[in-house]
C-alpha positions in Angstrom: 0.0 0.0 0.0 1.4 3.4 -1.1 1.4 6.3 1.3 0.7 9.8 0.2 3.4 12.4 -0.1 2.1 14.2 3.0 2.3 10.9 5.0 5.7 10.1 3.6 7.0 13.5 4.7 5.4 13.0 8.2 7.0 9.6 8.5 10.4 11.0 7.4 10.2 13.8 10.0 9.2 11.3 12.7 12.2 9.1 11.9 14.5 12.1 12.1 13.1 13.2 15.4 13.2 9.7 16.9 16.8 9.2 15.6 17.9 12.6 17.0 16.7 11.6 20.5 18.0 8.1 20.4 21.4 9.0 19.1 21.8 11.5 21.9 20.7 8.9 24.5 22.7 5.9 23.1 25.3 7.2 20.7 25.5 6.4 17.0 26.5 2.8 17.4 24.0 2.2 20.1 21.0 2.5 17.8 20.3 0.1 15.0 18.1 0.8 12.0 15.5 -1.9 13.1 15.3 -0.4 16.6 15.0 3.1 15.3 12.2 2.2 12.9 10.4 0.3 15.6 10.7 3.3 18.0 9.3 5.5 15.2 6.4 3.1 14.8 7.3 2.2 11.2 8.6 -0.9 9.5 12.2 -1.6 8.9 11.7 -1.7 5.1 10.7 1.9 5.0 14.1 3.2 6.1 15.9 3.0 2.8 13.0 4.7 1.0 13.7 7.8 3.1 17.5 7.7 3.6 20.5 6.6 1.6 22.2 5.2 4.6 22.4 5.4 8.4 25.1 8.1 7.9 22.6 10.1 5.9 20.1 9.9 8.8 22.8 10.7 11.4 23.6 13.9 9.4 20.0 14.9 9.2 19.2 14.0 12.8 22.2 16.0 14.1 21.4 18.9 11.9 17.8 19.0 13.3 19.1 18.8 16.9 21.7 21.5 16.3 19.1 23.8 14.8 16.8 23.2 17.8 19.7 24.0 20.2 20.3 27.2 18.3 16.6 28.1 18.5 16.6 27.5 22.2 19.8 29.6 22.6 18.2 32.5 20.7 15.0 32.2 22.6 16.8 32.2 26.0 18.8 35.3 24.9 15.5 37.1 24.0 13.8 36.1 27.3 16.9 36.4 29.5 16.9 40.2 29.9 20.0 41.9 31.3 21.5 38.6 32.5 20.8 36.5 29.4 24.2 34.8 29.9 23.1 33.7 33.4 19.7 32.5 32.0 21.6 30.4 29.4 23.9 28.9 32.0 21.0 28.1 34.3 19.0 26.3 31.6 22.0 24.5 30.3 23.5 23.4 33.6 20.2 22.2 35.1 19.8 18.7 36.5 16.9 18.3 34.1 19.3 18.8 31.1 21.8 16.5 32.7 19.3 13.8 33.3 17.7 13.9 29.8 20.4 13.8 27.2 18.0 12.7 24.5 16.2 16.1 24.7 19.3 18.2 25.2 22.5 19.5 23.6 23.7 17.3 20.9 27.2 18.7 21.2 27.5 17.5 24.8 25.9 14.2 24.0 27.7 13.3 20.8 30.7 15.6 20.6 33.3 12.9 21.4 31.8 10.6 18.7 31.8 13.3 16.1 35.4 14.2 16.9 36.4 10.8 15.5 34.3 11.4 12.4 35.2 13.3 9.2 31.7 13.3 7.8 29.5 16.3 7.1 28.3 16.0 10.7 31.6 17.4 11.9 31.2 20.4 9.6 27.7 20.9 11.0 29.0 20.8 14.6 31.7 23.3 13.7 29.2 25.7 12.2 26.8 25.4 15.2 29.7 25.9 17.7 30.8 29.0 15.8 27.3 30.3 15.8 26.8 29.7 19.6 30.1 31.5 20.3 29.0 34.5 18.3 25.8 34.7 20.3 27.6 34.3 23.6 30.2 36.9 22.7 27.5 39.5 22.4 26.6 38.8 26.0 30.0 39.2 27.5 30.2 42.5 29.4 33.4 44.0 28.1 34.2 46.4 25.2 37.2 44.5 23.8 36.2 42.3 20.9 39.2 40.0 21.6 38.1 39.6 25.3 34.5 39.0 24.3 35.4 36.2 22.0 38.0 34.7 24.4 35.4 34.7 27.2 32.7 33.4 25.0 34.9 30.5 24.0 35.7 29.8 27.7 32.0 30.0 28.7 30.9 27.7 25.9 33.6 25.2 26.8 32.7 25.4 30.4 29.0 24.7 29.7 29.6 21.7 27.5 32.5 20.4 29.6 30.5 20.7 32.8 27.6 18.8 31.3 29.8 16.0 30.0 31.5 15.6 33.3 28.3 15.8 35.3 26.9 13.0 33.2 30.1 10.9 33.3 30.5 10.6 37.1 28.6 8.0 39.1 28.4 10.2 42.2 25.2 12.3 42.1 26.5 14.8 44.7 29.7 15.4 42.7 27.7 15.7 39.5 25.5 18.4 41.0 28.5 20.1 42.4 30.1 20.3 39.0 27.0 22.0 37.5 26.6 24.4 40.4 30.3 25.4 40.5 30.3 26.1 36.7 27.0 28.0 37.0 28.5 30.2 39.8 31.6 30.9 37.7 29.5 32.0 34.7 27.2 34.2 37.0 30.4 35.9 38.2 30.8 37.4 34.7 27.7 39.5 35.1 28.5 43.2 35.6 26.7 43.3 39.0 29.0 40.5 40.2 32.3 41.6 38.6 33.3 45.1 37.8 35.6 45.4 34.8 
C-alpha cells in the first residue's frame, strides 16, 4: 500500500526526530536501523525509501538537533533580559538537562563521537559551535572584541564540559557540584558581580 506524499513527509520527519533523540541517548553505534524504525512506529523496510544510509540519517538528525539548540539559545537570549548569559547557563547546567540527554544539547551528548568522524556531521557541529560562540560573545560584558570572543569560548567550553563531566561521574553529589560550580563561575561574569 502506497502512502501519500504528505504521510511520507510526516514519516520521514518522525524518523529524524526519533533518531535525534535516540542518538543523543545511546550514541550512533547504540542505535540500529531496526530499533530506530520500531521506535518511530514504522517498518524496517521503509528506512531506505527515506535515507540513503544510516550516515545520511545521522547527518539529518544531528542537523535538526543543532538547529533546535540554536533556536533555544536565541529564545533564551531574548527572554533572559539583562542577564541573558546567566539564563543560558541556568538552563544548560540544570539537573533536568543533565538527566535527559535525548532532549538536550547534541554537542555535549555526541561531541566525542563526532570528533572521531570526518563526515559532514563534523562540519555541521563546527558551524553550530561558531554560531553559539558568536551569540555568547554579544553577552560578555566588556568592550574588547578579543576579550568578548575569548570569554565566550571559555563560557561555551565550560557549559559543554561541565555537562559532559556531570553525566560521566557516578556520584550524584559530585555531578550536581560540577553543575553548580560552573554556574557560579558564569554568573560571576555578570556586571553586578564583577566590575571590569
